[in-house]
C-alpha positions in Angstrom: 0.0 0.0 0.0 1.5 3.3 -1.0 1.7 6.0 1.6 2.2 9.8 1.7 5.1 10.9 3.8 4.8 13.2 6.7 6.2 16.6 5.6 6.7 20.0 6.9 5.0 22.9 5.1 8.2 23.7 3.2 9.4 20.1 2.6 8.9 18.7 -0.9 6.2 16.1 -1.3 7.3 12.5 -1.5 5.3 9.4 -2.4 5.8 5.7 -2.7 4.6 4.1 -5.9 5.2 1.6 -8.8 7.2 2.3 -12.0 5.4 2.2 -15.3 8.2 2.6 -17.9 7.7 3.7 -21.5 9.9 3.1 -24.5 12.1 6.1 -24.2 13.2 5.1 -20.7 11.1 7.8 -19.1 8.5 6.5 -16.6 5.3 7.3 -14.7 5.0 6.4 -11.1 1.6 5.1 -10.2 0.5 6.4 -6.8 -2.6 5.0 -5.1 -3.6 8.2 -3.4 -3.2 10.5 -6.4 -5.6 10.8 -9.3 -2.7 11.1 -11.8 0.7 9.5 -12.0 4.0 11.4 -11.5 6.2 11.7 -14.6 9.9 11.0 -14.1 12.6 11.7 -16.8 15.0 8.8 -17.3 17.8 11.1 -16.1 16.1 11.3 -12.7 15.2 7.6 -12.4 18.1 6.2 -10.4 18.1 3.1 -12.6 14.6 2.3 -11.6 13.0 -0.4 -13.8 9.4 -1.2 -14.8 7.5 -2.7 -11.8 10.0 -1.5 -9.2 8.5 0.0 -6.0 10.2 3.4 -5.5 10.1 6.6 -3.4 9.6 9.6 -5.6 10.0 13.3 -4.8 7.7 15.9 -6.6 10.0 18.5 -8.2 7.5 20.6 -10.2 3.9 21.0 -11.1 3.2 21.8 -14.7 0.7 24.4 -15.9 -1.8 21.6 -16.8 -1.5 20.3 -13.2 0.5 17.3 -14.0 3.3 16.4 -11.6 7.0 15.7 -12.4 9.4 14.1 -10.0 12.6 12.3 -9.3 13.2 8.9 -7.8 15.1 9.2 -4.5 15.0 5.5 -3.4 14.4 2.1 -4.9 12.4 0.3 -2.2 11.9 -3.0 -3.9 13.1 -4.4 -7.2 10.5 -6.0 -9.5 10.8 -9.8 -9.6 9.9 -9.9 -13.3 12.1 -11.7 -15.8 13.2 -10.2 -19.1 13.3 -12.1 -22.4 15.5 -11.2 -25.3 18.3 -12.2 -27.7 21.8 -13.0 -26.5 24.6 -11.0 -28.0 27.9 -12.8 -27.4 31.3 -11.3 -28.0 34.8 -12.5 -27.1 34.8 -10.5 -23.9 31.2 -10.1 -22.8 27.6 -11.4 -23.1 24.5 -9.2 -23.2 20.8 -9.7 -23.5 19.0 -7.4 -25.9 15.5 -7.4 -24.3 12.4 -7.7 -26.5 10.3 -5.6 -24.1 9.9 -1.9 -24.6 9.8 -1.7 -20.8 13.6 -1.7 -20.5 15.7 0.5 -22.8 19.1 -0.8 -22.0 20.9 -4.1 -22.7 21.5 -6.5 -19.7 25.0 -7.6 -19.0 25.3 -11.3 -18.4 28.0 -12.2 -15.8 29.7 -15.4 -16.9 30.9 -18.0 -14.4 33.2 -20.9 -14.8 31.2 -24.0 -15.4 28.2 -22.2 -17.0 26.6 -23.8 -20.0 27.9 -22.5 -23.3 25.8 -19.6 -24.6 25.2 -19.2 -28.3 24.9 -15.9 -30.1 21.4 -15.3 -31.3 19.6 -17.5 -28.8 16.5 -16.4 -27.0 17.0 -16.4 -23.2 15.2 -15.5 -20.0 17.2 -13.3 -17.6 16.6 -12.0 -14.1 18.3 -8.7 -13.1 20.4 -9.2 -10.0 22.2 -5.9 -9.6 22.6 -2.4 -11.1 25.3 -0.4 -9.5 25.2 3.4 -9.5 27.4 4.7 -12.4 27.1 1.5 -14.4 25.6 1.8 -17.8 23.9 -1.7 -17.8 22.2 -3.8 -15.2 23.7 -7.2 -14.4 21.5 -10.2 -15.1 21.5 -14.0 -14.5 20.3 -16.5 -17.1 17.2 -18.2 -15.9 16.5 -20.3 -19.0 17.8 -20.6 -22.6 14.7 -21.0 -24.9 16.4 -21.8 -28.2 17.3 -20.0 -31.4 15.5 -16.8 -32.1 13.2 -17.0 -35.1 12.0 -20.5 -34.4 8.2 -20.4 -34.0 8.0 -22.5 -30.8 10.9 -20.6 -29.3 9.2 -17.2 -30.1 5.8 -18.3 -28.7 7.4 -19.6 -25.5 9.4 -16.4 -25.3 6.1 -14.4 -25.3 4.8 -16.6 -22.5 8.0 -16.0 -20.5 8.0 -12.3 -21.2 4.6 -12.1 -19.4 5.7 -14.5 -16.7 3.2 -17.1 -17.8 4.0 -20.9 -17.7 3.8 -22.8 -20.9 4.4 -26.3 -19.7 3.2 -28.3 -16.7 5.7 -29.6 -14.2 5.9 -33.4 -14.2 4.3 -33.6 -10.7 1.2 -31.8 -12.0 0.9 -34.0 -15.0 1.3 -37.1 -12.8 -1.4 -35.9 -10.4 -3.8 -35.3 -13.3 -3.0 -38.7 -14.9 -3.7 -40.3 -11.5 -7.3 -39.1 -11.4 -9.6 -42.1 -12.1 -11.4 -42.0 -15.5 -14.2 -44.4 -14.6 -17.5 -42.9 -13.5 -18.8 -45.0 -10.6 -22.5 -46.1 -10.5 -22.7 -44.5 -7.0 -21.7 -41.2 -8.5 -24.3 -41.4 -11.3 -27.0 -42.3 -8.7 -26.3 -39.0 -6.9 -26.9 -37.0 -10.0 -29.8 -36.0 -12.2 -29.7 -38.1 -15.3 -30.0 -36.4 -18.7 -28.5 -39.1 -20.8 -31.8 -39.8 -22.5 -32.4 -36.2 -23.4 -31.3 -34.8 -26.8 -28.0 -33.1 -26.1 -25.2 -31.7 -28.3 -22.2 -29.3 -28.4 -21.5 -26.5 -30.8 -17.9 -25.3 -31.0 -15.3 -23.9 -33.3 -14.0 -26.4 -35.9 -10.5 -26.5 -34.3 -11.7 -26.9 -30.7 -10.2 -29.7 -28.7 -12.1 -29.3 -25.4 -15.9 -29.1 -25.3 -16.9 -27.7 -21.9 -20.5 -26.8 -22.6 -23.5 -28.6 -24.1 -27.2 -27.8 -24.6 -30.1 -30.1 -24.1 -33.7 -29.5 -25.1 -37.1 -31.3 -24.8 -40.7 -30.2 -25.0 -42.5 -30.8 -21.6 -45.9 -29.5 -22.5 -47.8 -27.9 -25.4 -48.8 -29.0 -28.9 -47.2 -28.9 -32.3 -48.4 -25.3 -32.9 -45.5 -23.8 -31.0 -47.3 -22.7 -27.8 -45.5 -24.9 -25.4 -43.1 -25.2 -22.5 -39.5 -26.2 -23.1 -36.9 -27.7 -20.8 -33.5 -26.1 -21.7 -30.4 -27.6 -20.2 -27.0 -25.7 -20.1 -24.5 -28.4 -19.1 -21.0 -27.4 -18.0 -18.2 -29.8 -17.5 -18.0 -30.7 -13.7 -14.3 -29.8 -13.3 -14.5 -29.4 -9.6 -15.6 -33.0 -9.2 -12.2 -34.0 -10.4 -10.1 -31.1 -9.1 -10.3 -30.9 -5.3 -9.4 -27.7 -3.3 -5.8 -27.7 -2.2 -4.6 -30.5 -4.6 -1.6 -30.0 -6.8 -3.7 -29.6 -9.9 -6.0 -27.1 -8.1 -3.0 -25.0 -7.0 -1.6 -25.0 -10.5 -5.0 -24.0 -11.9 -5.3 -21.2 -9.3 -1.9 -19.9 -10.2 -2.5 -19.9 -13.9 -6.1 -18.6 -13.5 -6.8 -18.8 -17.2 -5.9 -20.6 -20.4 -3.9 -18.5 -22.8 -4.8 -18.4 -26.5 -1.8 -17.5 -28.7 -2.1 -17.3 -32.5 -1.1 -20.9 -33.1 -1.8 -22.7 -29.8 -3.7 -22.9 -26.6 -1.8 -23.0 -23.4 -4.3 -24.6 -21.1 -5.1 -23.9 -17.5 -5.6 -27.6 -16.8 -3.5 -30.6 -17.9 -4.6 -32.4 -21.1 -6.0 -35.4 -19.1 -8.6 -33.1 -17.7 -9.2 -30.5 -20.5 -9.2 -32.8 -23.5 -10.4 -36.1 -21.8 -12.2 -36.3 -18.5 -13.9 -32.8 -18.7 -14.4 -32.7 -22.5 -18.1 -33.3 -23.3 -17.3 -35.6 -26.3 -20.2 -37.3 -28.1 -21.4 -40.7 -27.2 -19.6 -40.7 -23.8 -21.1 -40.4 -20.3 -19.9 -37.2 -18.8 -20.3 -35.5 -15.4 -21.7 -31.9 -15.5 -22.8 -29.0 -13.4 -26.0 -27.9 -15.0 -28.5 -25.0 -15.1 -31.9 -26.3 -16.1 -34.7 -23.9 -17.2 -38.3 -24.5 -18.0 -39.1 -21.8 -20.5 -42.1 -20.6 -22.5 -42.1 -19.5 -26.1 -42.1 -15.9 -24.9 -39.0 -16.5 -22.7 -40.7 -16.7 -19.3 -38.8 -19.0 -17.0 -41.3 -20.8 -14.9 -38.8 -23.0 -13.0 -35.1 -23.3 -12.7 -32.8 -25.8 -11.1 -29.0 -25.9 -10.6 -27.1 -29.1 -9.7 -24.8 -31.9 -10.7 -25.9 -34.1 -13.6 -24.7 -36.8 -16.0 -25.1 -36.4 -19.7 -24.4 -38.1 -23.0 -23.9 -35.8 -25.9 -25.5 -37.1 -29.1 -23.6 -35.0 -31.6 -20.7 -32.6 -31.9 -21.5 -29.7 -34.2 -19.1 -27.0 -35.5 -20.4 -23.5 -35.8 -20.4 -23.9 -39.6 -22.5 -27.1 -39.5 -25.1 -25.5 -37.1 -25.2 -22.3 -39.2 -25.9 -24.3 -42.4 -29.0 -25.8 -40.7 -30.1 -22.4 -39.5 -29.8 -21.1 -43.0 -32.1 -23.8 -44.4 -29.9 -26.8 -44.8 -30.6 -30.3 -43.7 -28.8 -32.1 -40.8 -29.0 -33.9 -37.5 -31.3 -32.5 -34.9 -32.5 -29.8 -37.3 -35.7 -29.0 -35.3 -33.8 -28.7 -32.0 -31.2 -26.3 -33.5 -33.9 -24.2 -35.1 -35.8 -24.0 -31.8 -32.7 -23.1 -29.9 -31.9 -20.4 -32.5 -35.5 -19.0 -32.4 -35.3 -18.6 -28.6 -31.7 -17.3 -28.7 -32.7 -14.5 -31.2 -35.6 -13.5 -28.9 -33.3 -13.3 -25.9 -30.8 -11.3 -27.9 -33.4 -8.8 -29.0 -34.8 -8.5 -25.5 -31.3 -8.0 -24.1 -30.5 -5.1 -26.4 -33.9 -3.6 -25.7 -32.9 -3.5 -22.0 -29.7 -1.6 -22.6 -27.0 -4.2 -23.6 -24.3 -2.9 -25.9 -22.9 -4.6 -29.0 -19.6 -4.1 -30.6 -19.3 -6.1 -33.8 -15.7 -5.1 -34.6 -14.3 -7.2 -37.4 -11.7 -9.7 -36.2 -9.2 -11.7 -38.2 -7.3 -14.9 -37.9 -4.1 -16.1 -39.6 -3.9 -19.1 -41.9 -0.8 -20.9 -40.7 1.3 -23.7 -42.2 2.5 -26.7 -40.2 5.4 -24.7 -38.8 3.3 -21.8 -37.7 4.2 -19.5 -40.6 1.4 -17.1 -41.6 0.2 -17.7 -45.1 -2.8 -15.5 -45.2 -5.4 -13.6 -43.2 -9.2 -14.3 -43.0 -11.9 -12.5 -41.2 -13.9 -14.1 -38.3 -17.6 -13.8 -38.9 -20.0 -14.1 -36.0 -23.2 -15.6 -37.2 -26.4 -16.8 -35.5 -24.9 -20.2 -34.5 -22.3 -18.2 -32.4 -25.1 -16.1 -31.0 -27.1 -19.2 -30.1 -24.4 -20.5 -27.8 -23.6 -17.0 -26.5 -27.2 -16.3 -25.4 -27.7 -19.5 -23.5 -24.3 -19.2 -21.8 -25.3 -15.6 -20.8 -28.6 -16.9 -19.5 -26.9 -19.5 -17.3 -24.3 -17.0 -16.0 -26.9 -14.4 -15.2 -29.3 -16.8 -13.4 -26.4 -18.4 -11.4 -25.3 -14.9 -10.3 -28.8 -14.1 -9.2 -29.0 -17.3 -7.2 -25.7 -16.5 -5.5 -26.4 -12.9 -4.8 -30.2 -12.6 -4.2 -32.4 -13.8 -1.4 -35.1 -15.9 -3.1 -37.7 -14.9 -0.6 -37.1 -11.2 -0.5 -35.4 -10.6 -3.9 -32.8 -8.4 -2.0 -29.1 -9.0 -1.7 -28.4 -12.3 0.0 -25.4 -11.0 2.0 -23.1 -13.9 1.3 -19.8 -14.1 -0.5 -20.0 -14.8 -4.2 -17.9 -14.2 -7.3 -19.3 -11.7 -9.8 -18.1 -10.5 -13.2 -18.6 -6.8 -13.0 -18.5 -4.0 -15.5 -18.6 -0.3 -14.5 -20.2 2.6 -16.3 -18.1 4.4 -18.9 -16.0 7.4 -18.0 -17.8 10.7 -18.9 -14.6 12.4 -20.0 -13.9 9.5 -22.4 -17.5 9.7 -23.7 -17.1 13.4 -24.4 -13.9 12.8 -26.4 -15.7 10.0 -28.3 -18.5 12.3 -29.1 -16.2 15.0 -30.5 -14.5 12.3 -32.6 -17.6 10.8 -34.3 -19.0 14.2 -35.2 -16.3 14.6 -37.9 -17.9 11.6 -39.6 -21.3 13.1 -39.4 -22.6 11.1 -36.5 -24.3 12.5 -33.4 -23.7 11.2 -29.8 -24.8 12.8 -26.6 -22.4 11.9 -23.7 -24.4 14.0 -21.2 -27.3 11.5 -21.5 -25.6 8.8 -19.5 -28.8 6.8 -19.0 -29.2 6.6 -22.8 -25.6 5.8 -23.7 -26.2 2.1 -24.5 -29.1 2.9 -26.8 -27.1 5.6 -28.5 -24.1 3.4 -28.9 -26.1 0.6 -30.5 -27.8 3.0 -32.9 -24.3 4.3 -33.8 -22.9 0.8 -34.3 -25.9 0.0 -36.6 -25.2 3.2 -38.7 -21.5 2.5 -39.2 -22.0 -1.2 -40.1 -20.2 -1.9 -43.3 -18.8 1.7 -43.6 -15.2 2.4 -44.1 -15.0 4.1 -40.7 -16.6 1.1 -38.9 -13.5 -0.4 -37.4 -11.9 2.8 -36.1 -15.1 4.1 -34.6 -16.0 0.8 -32.9 -12.4 0.4 -31.7 -12.5 3.9 -30.1 -16.0 3.1 -28.7 -14.5 0.0 -26.9 -11.8 2.2 -25.4 -14.4 4.4 -23.8 -15.7 1.4 -21.8 -14.5 0.3 -18.4 -12.8 -3.1 -18.1 -14.7 -6.0 -16.8 -13.2 -7.7 -13.7 -14.0 -10.3 -11.1 -15.1 -9.1 -7.7 -17.1 -10.1 -4.6 -18.7 -6.7 -4.6 -21.5 -6.6 -7.1 -22.1 -3.5 -9.1 -23.7 -5.2 -12.1 -22.5 -5.6 -15.7 -23.1 -2.3 -17.6 -22.2 -3.7 -21.1 -24.7 -6.6 -20.8 -27.2 -4.6 -18.8 -27.4 -7.3 -16.2 -27.7 -6.3 -12.5 -26.2 -9.8 -11.6 -23.6 -11.6 -13.7 -20.9 -14.1 -13.2 -18.8 -16.7 -15.1 -20.1 -20.2 -14.6 -19.8 -21.7 -18.1 -16.0 -22.3 -18.8 -14.3 -24.0 -15.8 -11.9 -25.8 -18.1 -10.3 -22.5 -19.1 -11.2 -20.0 -16.3 -10.5 -20.4 -12.6 -13.3 -18.0 -11.5 -15.8 -20.4 -13.0 -14.4 -23.2 -10.7 -14.8 -20.8 -7.8 -18.4 -20.2 -8.8 -19.1 -24.0 -9.1 -17.8 -24.6 -5.6 -19.6 -21.6 -4.1 -22.8 -22.7 -5.8 -22.5 -26.3 -4.5 -21.7 -25.0 -1.0 -24.7 -22.7 -0.8 -27.1 -25.3 -2.3 -26.0 -27.6 0.5 -27.0 -25.0 3.0 -23.5 -23.8 3.8 -22.7 -20.5 5.5 -21.1 -17.5 3.7 -17.5 -18.1 3.0 -14.6 -15.8 3.8 -14.9 -12.7 1.7 -11.3 -11.2 1.9 -9.6 -14.4 0.7 -12.2 -14.7 -2.1 -11.6 -11.1 -3.1 -7.9 -11.7 -3.2 -8.5 -14.6 -5.6 -10.7 -12.4 -7.7 -8.0 -9.8 -8.0 -5.4 -12.4 -8.9 -7.7 -13.8 -11.6 -8.4 -10.3 -13.0 -4.7 -9.6 -13.1 -3.9 -12.9 -14.8 -6.6 -12.3 -17.4 -5.0 -9.0 -18.4 -1.6 -10.7 -18.5 -2.9 -13.5 -20.7 -4.6 -10.9 -23.0 -1.3 -9.0 -23.4 0.5 -12.2 -24.3 -2.2 -13.1 -26.8 -1.9 -9.6 -28.4 1.9 -10.0 -28.5 1.6 -13.3 -30.4 -0.7 -11.5 -32.9 1.8 -8.7 -33.3 4.6 -11.2 -34.0 2.6 -12.9 -36.7 1.6 -9.6 -38.2 5.3 -8.7 -38.5 6.1 -12.1 -39.8 3.3 -11.9 -42.4 4.5 -8.5 -43.6 8.2 -9.5 -43.9 7.9 -10.3 -47.6 5.7 -7.3 -48.3 8.3 -4.6 -47.7 8.0 -2.0 -50.5 4.3 -2.8 -51.3 1.6 -0.2 -50.9 -1.8 -0.6 -49.1 -4.8 1.5 -48.1 -5.6 1.9 -44.4 -7.2 4.1 -41.8 -5.4 6.0 -39.1 -6.2 4.0 -36.0 -4.1 5.8 -33.3 -1.9 8.8 -32.8 0.9 9.3 -30.3 3.6 11.9 -29.8 6.0 9.7 -31.8 3.9 8.3 -34.6 0.7 7.7 -36.6 -0.7 4.2 -36.4 -2.4 2.8 -39.5 -4.7 -0.2 -39.7 -4.8 -1.8 -43.2 -8.2 -2.0 -44.8 -8.1 -5.6 -46.0 -6.2 -7.4 -43.3 -6.6 -5.1 -40.2 -2.9 -5.4 -39.7 -1.5 -2.4 -37.9 1.8 -0.6 -38.3 3.3 2.8 -37.5 4.4 5.8 -39.5 7.1 7.6 -37.5 6.2 11.3 -36.9 9.8 12.1 -37.9 9.3 10.5 -41.3 6.4 12.6 -42.5 8.6 14.8 -44.5 6.5 17.8 -45.6 6.3 19.4 -42.2 7.1 19.0 -38.5 4.1 17.3 -36.8 3.0 17.4 -33.2 0.1 15.5 -31.6 -2.8 17.6 -30.4 -4.9 15.3 -28.2 -7.7 17.9 -28.0 -8.6 17.3 -31.7 -7.2 13.8 -32.0 -4.8 15.0 -34.7 -1.2 15.2 -35.7 -0.8 18.8 -36.8 1.9 20.3 -39.1 3.5 23.2 -37.4 4.0 25.2 -40.6 1.2 24.1 -42.9 -1.5 23.3 -40.4 -2.2 20.0 -42.2 -4.0 17.6 -39.9 -3.9 13.8 -39.8 -6.6 12.5 -37.5 -8.2 9.2 -36.4 -10.2 7.6 -39.2 -8.4 9.3 -42.1 -8.0 7.1 -45.1 -4.4 7.0 -46.2 -2.1 5.0 -48.4 1.1 3.6 -46.9 4.2 1.8 -48.1 5.6 -1.1 -46.0 9.0 0.2 -44.8 10.1 -2.8 -42.7 9.1 -5.4 -40.2 11.0 -6.2 -37.0 10.2 -9.7 -35.6 12.3 -9.2 -32.4 10.3 -6.1 -31.4 7.1 -7.3 -33.1 6.6 -4.0 -35.0 5.9 -2.9 -38.5 7.1 0.4 -40.0 5.1 2.2 -42.6 5.9 5.3 -44.6 3.1 7.6 -45.6 2.5 7.8 -49.3 -0.5 10.1 -49.2 -4.1 10.7 -48.1 -7.2 9.4 -49.9 -10.3 11.5 -50.3 -13.3 9.7 -48.7 -15.8 10.9 -51.4 -13.7 10.6 -54.6 -11.1 8.1 -53.7 -8.4 10.4 -55.1 -4.9 9.9 -53.8 -3.1 13.1 -52.6 0.6 12.2 -52.4 3.1 13.5 -49.9 6.8 14.2 -50.3 9.0 11.1 -49.6 10.9 11.3 -46.4 14.6 11.4 -46.5 16.5 8.9 -44.3 17.0 10.1 -40.7 19.7 8.9 -38.4 18.5 7.9 -35.0 19.9 10.1 -32.3 19.2 11.9 -29.1 16.2 10.5 -27.3 15.6 8.1 -30.3 18.4 5.8 -29.3 18.6 2.0 -29.8 15.3 1.4 -28.0 14.0 5.0 -27.7 11.9 4.9 -30.8 10.3 1.5 -30.0 6.6 1.4 -30.9 3.7 -0.2 -29.2 1.4 -1.7 -31.8 -2.3 -2.2 -31.1 -2.2 -1.0 -27.5 -5.9 -0.7 -27.3 -7.1 -2.2 -24.1 -4.6 -0.9 -21.5 -6.6 0.4 -18.6 -6.0 4.0 -17.7 -8.1 5.8 -15.1 -7.4 9.2 -16.7 -5.3 10.2 -19.8 -2.0 11.2 -18.4 0.2 11.8 -21.5 -0.2 12.9 -25.1 -1.1 9.5 -26.4 -4.3 8.5 -28.0 -3.7 4.8 -28.6 
């Protein structure tokens, strides 16, 4: 916990906080008791590194109220590791870090008997010392990953960079393998039996674990459609196999989530569980934790039940197979799929009518060869089959959260510990900036009408659908939203417009879902409220690990982007300006959604500065503006795999109405110097979801 020091009236203010380093080597010190962070120039940093806990003295207050300071003491060094490429000479060894969060090379102290290091290898290093006056910190090799450029090495390096495990220790695998596979008759007798009810899974074509299934049967009503349906949402009963305090449970808690890199899934649970015992494969008896609803055609839930079940899936559908049936094709369980889709579309329509927000931003995936090399890009399309699964999972999550958080007799808060997935209201300042931005495209948005934001946002998303500005507007809209997190304190889920919401439906890949399963079983058995502080600490850990996993996933996407563009250097593409910073203009290509950066120094016709008040890079002599959403033409200048960045040069702007290209002068080569040293000009591509309570620097990215 950071603290404010006791000071006399004349004494300078000092605070304790955590370092957030940027590419130049400058940093911001995050202070709990201050609304804004304290900026520290690298010359005043005392060799502090990202994540270090430091004492900082305020040295000046700028006209805009922002604080600047100097580090006066490093209280605790971060325990993080750094990943990079080894640079071996006859006399020394250095690690050139991949991360932008350290702008110096790390000296590797060699000892007699150490394993031979090879130039160009990727390695993991821990910093052990940095003496005052020394140009480089001293590091110790933690692990050598292999040769840089190898796909497996690079993906493992990304996991290591974010301090995420990519393999299970043998003792964890052995403990998982020792879990009995046979389902005993006594266990089945304790459960509600759904094996005779029509049940199936719908998943992506490349899915290996199937952790949710749907069942359906008519329980009253005629063929005319006016009837009562029993809908089952069946979730793999992971907590039956993984007991609290076991080796496997401790590992799952530590990981908190599966990680989805471009070419692989790094699972939260060993394969014996995720792909075997807990995978709801067809024609096999499987143990589940289920939410059962009796539902009318107009979505009224007349009865619900939660508990442990046994099921037997009749069929495994891919999304494409289910979609073909929805669009009029023939196939197994056609009537059941059509009924599910009919109910799901009604639920979806009702959800949006009640204030839920939708962001249908186009996503893409890479086509990879057997070695992980990207061969092409294709767009992911969310269709009704995806929405079918989504709506019934949302229903289960919502109703489980209500069970955990509400007193069934009074309808008020139950006053017992539970895990919620919460999403706060958007920040008014961000909404105001968003409003200013969309006006330039001819769209109207009223940020002062907070109660109406969701309706306005959905209307706007519908208007931009299919337009050239759709991606950039929807991206910025997402950035205006708060980040969803796990918490024991329920404030509802703003984006879904649910007063109660949790995660119940994916215990194979999310530890909070396992927590919810255990809490649900505990309270259904009449148990008293569990310890809230320890549960909240687990919620915070899971939220933090979720962010870390998302960062690793984005890093893998950036790597594949750079790899894909390697053989396209010199080619030209159209794109939209997707972000602007003090140091560059980010452009997202129209066809592939791949993002790169035009260095502000390389726009040759003028000297440009970023004006965050108008979201524009403004030429100081000409007054020319480049702003978010502008259609431009770029030339691929280079791609750097080690830093996972793509450099563009700006060819010209394109008129929205006529499509005419207005070319710009070609930039002359510029030598890197001054603050743009070896790592000072490092870019951050696609940094779209980093949480900031308030804008604190001239960066709109």
